[in-house]
C-alpha positions in Angstrom: 0.0 0.0 0.0 1.8 3.1 -1.2 2.0 5.8 1.5 0.8 3.5 4.3 3.0 1.7 6.9 2.8 -1.8 8.3 4.3 -1.6 11.8 6.3 -4.7 12.6 5.1 -4.7 16.2 1.4 -4.7 15.2 0.0 -8.2 15.6 -2.8 -7.5 13.1 -2.8 -7.1 9.3 -3.3 -3.3 9.6 -1.5 -0.6 7.7 -1.5 2.9 9.2 -1.0 6.5 8.1 -1.3 9.9 9.7 -0.3 12.2 6.9 -3.6 12.4 5.0 -4.4 14.9 2.3 -7.4 13.6 0.4 -9.9 16.2 1.7 -10.7 19.6 0.2 -9.3 21.8 3.0 -6.5 19.5 4.2 -3.6 21.2 6.1 -0.5 21.7 3.9 1.5 19.0 5.7 -1.5 16.6 5.8 -1.4 16.5 9.7 -4.6 17.0 11.6 -4.8 17.9 15.3 -7.7 18.2 17.8 -10.3 16.7 15.4 -13.8 15.6 16.5 -14.7 11.9 16.2 -16.8 12.6 13.1 -14.1 14.7 11.5 -11.4 12.1 12.1 -13.6 9.3 10.8 -14.4 11.4 7.7 -10.8 12.1 7.0 -9.9 8.4 7.2 -12.8 7.5 4.9 -11.7 10.2 2.3 -8.3 8.5 2.2 -9.7 5.0 1.8 -9.0 4.1 5.4 -10.8 3.8 8.8 -10.1 4.6 12.4 -8.1 1.9 14.2 -9.8 -0.2 16.8 -8.8 0.1 20.4 -7.0 -3.3 20.1 -5.1 -2.1 17.0 -4.0 1.0 18.8 -2.9 -1.0 21.9 -1.0 -3.2 19.4 1.0 -0.2 18.1 -0.5 -0.5 14.6 -0.5 3.3 14.1 2.8 4.0 15.9 5.3 5.9 13.9 3.0 6.7 11.0 3.6 10.5 11.0 2.4 13.8 12.5 4.0 13.0 16.0 0.7 11.5 17.4 2.4 8.5 19.2 1.8 10.1 22.6 -1.4 11.9 21.8 -5.0 10.8 22.7 -6.5 9.8 19.3 -9.9 8.5 18.2 -10.7 4.8 18.0 -13.6 3.0 16.2 -14.2 0.9 19.3 -17.4 2.1 21.1 -17.1 3.2 24.7 -18.7 0.8 27.2 -22.1 2.0 28.2 -21.2 2.2 31.9 -18.0 1.7 33.9 -19.7 -1.4 35.4 -19.3 -3.2 32.0 -15.5 -3.3 32.3 -13.4 -5.1 34.9 -11.3 -3.3 37.5 -7.6 -3.9 38.2 -6.7 -7.4 39.3 -10.0 -8.9 38.1 -9.8 -11.9 35.8 -9.9 -11.2 32.0 -9.6 -13.0 28.7 -9.0 -9.9 26.5 -7.8 -6.3 27.0 -11.2 -5.0 25.8 -12.8 -6.4 29.0 -10.6 -4.3 31.3 -11.3 -0.7 32.3 -7.6 0.0 31.9 -7.7 -1.5 28.4 -4.9 -4.0 29.4 -5.2 -7.7 30.2 -1.9 -9.2 31.4 -0.5 -12.6 30.6 -1.7 -13.9 33.9 -5.3 -13.1 32.8 -5.8 -10.2 35.2 -6.6 -6.6 34.4 -4.0 -3.9 34.8 
């Protein structure tokens, strides 16, 4: 995929990019900051992409793709749980990171 990056640390078949110019009023350098969810989603769609899922972001699939967003809060396509009670607290048993309020399920199957 020309212009897109496959991060070697990403455990999924996901290609990422942050420098996106295929929208009418794109910034000159193609880097966007402080976008709304709707705007970020539209920018991705206009560039034949999509927002990463929470799991893909935790898997570093978008790391190093440009615009210095590696340490920024960015939008995900994963819906927010309806209430905090739907996620598991630290030290509770888990099978996947998506079950934990922290977003991280350790190898010993407990939430971070």
